[in-house]
C-alpha positions as CSV (number, residue, x, y, z in Angstrom):
1,M,-48.7,44.3,-42.0
2,D,-45.4,43.9,-43.9
3,L,-41.9,45.7,-44.3
4,K,-43.1,48.0,-47.0
5,Q,-46.2,49.2,-44.8
6,L,-43.4,49.8,-42.1
7,R,-41.1,51.7,-44.3
8,Y,-43.9,53.9,-45.3
9,F,-45.3,54.5,-41.8
10,S,-41.7,55.3,-40.6
11,A,-41.1,57.7,-43.5
12,V,-44.4,59.7,-42.6
13,V,-43.2,59.7,-38.9
14,E,-39.9,61.1,-39.9
15,Q,-41.2,63.7,-42.6
16,G,-43.8,64.9,-40.3
17,S,-46.7,64.7,-43.0
18,I,-47.8,62.5,-45.7
19,S,-47.0,64.9,-48.4
20,A,-43.4,65.2,-47.4
21,A,-43.1,61.5,-46.9
22,A,-44.3,60.9,-50.5
23,R,-41.7,63.2,-51.8
24,A,-39.1,61.4,-49.8
25,L,-40.4,58.0,-51.1
26,F,-40.7,59.3,-54.7
27,M,-44.2,58.4,-54.9
28,S,-47.7,60.1,-55.0
29,Q,-49.7,61.2,-52.0
30,P,-53.0,59.4,-52.5
31,P,-51.5,55.9,-52.4
32,L,-49.4,56.6,-49.2
33,S,-52.4,57.8,-47.5
34,T,-54.3,54.8,-48.6
35,Q,-51.4,52.7,-47.1
36,M,-51.7,54.5,-43.9
37,R,-55.5,54.1,-43.7
38,Q,-55.3,50.3,-44.3
39,L,-52.5,49.9,-41.7
40,E,-54.7,51.6,-39.1
41,K,-57.7,49.4,-40.0
42,E,-55.5,46.1,-40.1
43,L,-54.0,47.1,-36.7
44,G,-57.5,48.3,-35.2
45,C,-56.2,51.4,-34.0
46,R,-55.3,55.0,-34.7
47,L,-51.8,55.7,-35.2
48,F,-52.0,59.4,-35.9
49,E,-53.7,62.5,-34.4
50,R,-54.5,64.7,-37.7
51,D,-54.7,68.5,-37.4
52,G,-54.8,69.5,-41.0
53,H,-51.7,68.4,-42.7
54,K,-50.0,67.9,-39.3
55,L,-49.7,64.5,-37.9
56,T,-48.8,63.6,-34.4
57,L,-48.4,60.0,-33.0
58,T,-50.8,58.5,-30.9
59,P,-49.5,56.3,-27.9
60,A,-50.1,53.2,-30.2
61,G,-48.2,54.9,-33.1
62,K,-45.3,55.6,-30.8
63,L,-45.1,52.0,-30.0
64,L,-45.3,51.0,-33.6
65,Y,-42.7,53.4,-34.5
66,D,-40.4,52.1,-31.7
67,R,-40.9,48.4,-33.1
68,A,-40.8,49.4,-36.8
69,R,-37.2,51.0,-36.3
70,V,-35.8,47.8,-34.8
71,L,-37.5,45.7,-37.4
72,L,-36.4,47.8,-40.3
73,D,-32.7,48.0,-39.0
74,S,-32.7,44.2,-38.7
75,A,-34.0,43.6,-42.0
76,R,-31.4,46.1,-43.6
77,S,-28.7,44.5,-41.6
78,V,-29.5,40.9,-43.0
79,E,-30.0,42.1,-46.4
80,S,-26.4,43.7,-46.6
81,E,-24.6,41.0,-44.9
82,L,-26.4,38.3,-47.0
83,R,-25.5,40.4,-50.3
84,A,-22.1,40.6,-49.3
85,F,-21.9,36.9,-48.4
86,S,-23.4,35.7,-51.6
87,Q,-21.2,38.0,-53.8
88,N,-17.8,36.8,-52.5
89,G,-18.3,34.7,-49.4
90,Q,-17.1,37.5,-47.1
91,R,-18.1,37.0,-43.5
92,V,-19.6,39.9,-41.4
93,L,-19.0,40.6,-37.6
94,R,-21.6,42.7,-36.0
95,L,-20.1,44.1,-32.8
96,G,-21.8,46.2,-30.1
97,A,-19.9,48.2,-27.6
98,V,-20.8,50.7,-25.0
99,S,-19.3,54.1,-25.5
100,S,-16.5,54.0,-23.1
101,I,-15.0,51.1,-24.7
102,C,-15.5,52.6,-28.2
103,A,-13.3,55.6,-27.3
104,T,-10.6,53.5,-25.5
105,D,-9.9,49.9,-25.9
106,L,-12.0,48.9,-28.8
107,P,-9.7,50.3,-31.6
108,Q,-6.7,48.2,-30.4
109,W,-8.6,45.1,-30.3
110,V,-10.4,45.7,-33.7
111,G,-6.9,46.7,-35.3
112,A,-5.3,43.5,-34.2
113,F,-8.4,41.4,-35.2
114,S,-8.6,42.9,-38.5
115,Q,-4.8,42.5,-39.3
116,D,-5.3,38.9,-38.9
117,H,-8.7,38.4,-40.5
118,P,-8.7,40.8,-43.4
119,D,-11.7,38.6,-44.9
120,I,-14.0,39.6,-42.2
121,R,-16.1,42.8,-42.6
122,L,-17.2,44.7,-39.3
123,E,-20.2,46.5,-38.2
124,I,-20.0,48.3,-35.1
125,S,-23.0,49.6,-32.8
126,E,-22.4,52.0,-30.1
127,Q,-25.1,52.2,-27.6
128,N,-25.9,51.3,-23.9
129,T,-25.7,48.0,-22.2
130,Y,-29.6,47.3,-22.2
131,Q,-29.8,48.3,-25.8
132,L,-27.0,46.1,-26.9
133,V,-28.3,43.2,-24.8
134,E,-31.7,43.5,-26.6
135,K,-29.9,43.9,-29.8
136,L,-28.0,40.6,-29.1
137,R,-31.0,38.7,-28.1
138,A,-32.5,39.8,-31.4
139,R,-29.7,38.6,-33.4
140,Q,-28.9,42.1,-34.6
141,I,-25.5,41.7,-33.3
142,D,-23.1,38.9,-32.8
143,L,-21.1,40.1,-29.8
144,A,-21.5,42.8,-27.2
145,I,-19.0,44.2,-25.1
146,I,-21.0,45.7,-22.2
147,R,-20.7,46.5,-18.5
148,T,-22.3,44.8,-15.7
149,P,-25.1,44.6,-14.2
150,F,-27.2,43.3,-16.9
151,P,-29.9,40.4,-17.6
152,A,-27.6,37.5,-18.3
153,D,-30.2,34.9,-19.1
154,G,-29.5,32.9,-21.9
155,L,-26.2,34.7,-22.8
156,E,-22.4,33.3,-22.6
157,Y,-19.9,35.9,-21.6
158,Q,-16.3,36.1,-20.5
159,T,-15.0,38.9,-18.1
160,V,-12.7,41.4,-19.9
161,R,-11.8,43.6,-17.0
162,Q,-13.0,44.2,-13.6
163,E,-13.0,47.9,-12.3
164,K,-13.5,49.4,-8.7
165,M,-16.3,51.9,-8.4
166,M,-15.4,55.6,-7.4
167,A,-17.1,58.7,-6.2
168,L,-16.3,61.8,-8.5
169,G,-17.1,65.2,-7.6
170,A,-16.0,68.7,-6.8
171,K,-13.9,68.9,-3.7
172,H,-16.3,71.0,-1.8
173,F,-18.7,68.0,-1.5
174,F,-16.1,66.1,0.6
175,S,-15.4,66.7,4.2
176,P,-12.1,67.1,5.6
177,E,-12.6,63.7,7.3
178,M,-13.3,61.9,3.8
179,A,-10.4,63.7,2.2
180,G,-8.0,62.5,4.8
181,R,-8.8,59.0,3.7
182,Q,-7.8,57.0,0.6
183,K,-11.2,55.2,0.3
184,L,-14.6,56.4,1.0
185,S,-16.8,54.2,3.3
186,V,-20.4,53.2,2.2
187,E,-21.6,55.1,5.1
188,Q,-19.8,58.4,4.0
189,L,-21.0,57.7,0.4
190,A,-24.8,57.7,1.6
191,T,-24.4,61.5,3.1
192,L,-23.3,62.8,-0.1
193,S,-25.5,64.2,-3.1
194,L,-25.4,61.4,-5.4
195,I,-25.6,61.3,-9.2
196,V,-26.2,57.7,-10.4
197,Y,-26.6,55.9,-13.7
198,R,-30.1,54.0,-13.5
199,R,-28.5,50.7,-13.8
200,W,-26.8,51.3,-10.8
201,V,-29.6,52.2,-8.5
202,P,-30.5,48.7,-7.5
203,P,-27.0,47.5,-6.4
204,L,-26.1,50.6,-4.8
205,S,-29.4,50.7,-2.9
206,D,-28.9,47.1,-1.9
207,L,-25.5,47.9,-0.7
208,M,-26.6,50.9,1.5
209,Q,-29.5,48.7,2.9
210,K,-27.1,45.9,4.2
211,E,-25.1,48.7,6.1
212,G,-28.4,49.8,7.7
213,L,-28.7,53.0,5.5
214,T,-31.6,54.6,3.7
215,P,-30.5,55.3,0.0
216,S,-31.4,58.7,-1.2
217,F,-30.1,59.6,-4.9
218,F,-30.2,63.4,-5.9
219,C,-30.1,62.6,-9.7
220,V,-30.8,59.5,-11.5
221,C,-30.2,59.4,-15.3
222,D,-29.9,57.0,-18.2
223,D,-26.5,57.5,-19.4
224,A,-23.2,57.0,-17.6
225,R,-21.7,59.8,-19.5
226,T,-24.3,62.3,-18.3
227,V,-23.3,61.3,-14.4
228,T,-19.5,62.3,-15.3
229,S,-20.7,65.5,-17.0
230,L,-23.0,66.4,-14.2
231,A,-20.4,65.7,-11.5
232,L,-17.8,67.6,-13.3
233,S,-20.3,70.7,-13.5
234,G,-20.4,70.8,-9.6
235,V,-24.1,69.4,-9.5
236,G,-23.4,66.6,-7.1
237,V,-21.1,63.4,-6.6
238,G,-21.1,60.8,-9.5
239,V,-20.8,57.2,-8.8
240,V,-18.9,55.8,-11.8
241,P,-16.5,53.0,-12.7
242,G,-12.6,53.7,-12.1
243,S,-11.8,54.0,-15.7
244,A,-14.3,56.8,-16.2
245,A,-13.3,58.5,-12.9
246,C,-9.5,58.7,-13.8
247,S,-10.2,59.9,-17.4
248,A,-12.4,62.6,-16.3
249,E,-10.7,66.1,-16.2
250,G,-11.5,69.3,-14.1
251,E,-10.1,71.5,-11.5
252,D,-10.6,70.9,-7.9
253,I,-12.2,67.5,-8.8
254,V,-11.8,64.6,-6.1
255,R,-11.8,60.8,-7.1
256,M,-12.2,58.4,-4.0
257,E,-12.6,54.5,-4.5
258,I,-15.8,53.3,-2.9
259,E,-14.6,50.9,0.2
260,N,-16.4,47.7,-0.7
261,A,-15.0,44.8,-2.4
262,S,-18.4,43.5,-3.8
263,F,-19.3,46.7,-5.3
264,R,-17.2,46.4,-8.5
265,S,-18.0,47.0,-12.3
266,S,-17.1,44.4,-15.0
267,I,-16.7,44.7,-18.5
268,V,-17.7,41.7,-20.4
269,A,-17.9,40.3,-23.9
270,A,-21.2,38.4,-24.2
271,T,-22.8,36.2,-27.0
272,C,-25.9,34.6,-27.6
273,R,-25.4,31.3,-29.1
274,D,-28.9,29.8,-29.2
275,G,-31.0,30.7,-32.4
276,S,-29.9,31.3,-36.1
277,H,-26.9,33.1,-37.2
278,L,-25.7,34.2,-40.2
279,P,-23.1,32.0,-42.0
280,G,-19.8,32.1,-40.2
281,S,-20.8,34.9,-37.8
282,W,-20.9,32.8,-34.5
283,E,-17.4,31.5,-35.6
284,A,-16.1,35.1,-36.3
285,A,-17.6,36.2,-32.9
286,R,-15.7,33.4,-31.1
287,E,-12.5,34.1,-32.8
288,F,-12.7,37.9,-31.9
289,L,-12.8,36.8,-28.2
290,H,-9.1,35.6,-28.5
291,Y,-8.3,39.3,-29.0
292,L,-9.7,40.4,-25.7
293,P,-8.0,40.4,-22.4
294,R,-9.3,38.1,-19.8
295,A,-9.7,39.3,-16.2
296,E,-8.6,36.9,-13.5
297,G,-11.3,34.3,-12.9
298,G,-13.3,35.7,-15.9
């Protein structure tokens, strides 16, 4: 199995048929069909279910496609960066950032950095924390600006900002007793119909269990933006970082800080020093850190 086969395979998946993929690849259909049969034979499993000209991925095919996209993206990135470096010695800094940072702080940080380092080209990936950590470990990016919690083994990081966690939801979800206070206790939080980003389920469950409470979440989802959107639509009460709660707009929306000093969200800038890096990329990543704020004790 080589990159050419993976490119052919990905084209077939994305185009939906071998004939359409052959046209997109500017090649004839028979050689492409032969490549797919050879790939299945080499791997020892079926990648497609065939129904006439229609192809559907098998579970093995879905797994291969997910891995192929990562490998092909990495190969394209390396080719582009090495080409730029060989042509004029230009360094490339590959940044990853969660969407909330891309929409708020990142433009200011990048602007200041680029003004002082016009020779460094930037590539920015916007994904969730887990995806960016995976890219960081695979050396597909050089620095990731992400939110806790995340698996930190092997990573170096500095805390950029710490934020309180807040409950966000329509006014009718909060009792008069709750509304009369400035902060929401963990016990009160446990009585609400909660919408939670999946990464926050373990720490929030631990927090409630320490208070002798049994956690029960109305909705668990895979994107923090979805939590905010659902809360604003009146589905339930979202548990979100303070910056997300304060920037959310809507009528009769309540925002209350969760009363627990240990339940916080931190924005961190993470790097992965071990392993191979493109020429100058590690130094560029370290230099970018000087343009980020540093939280007290971070």
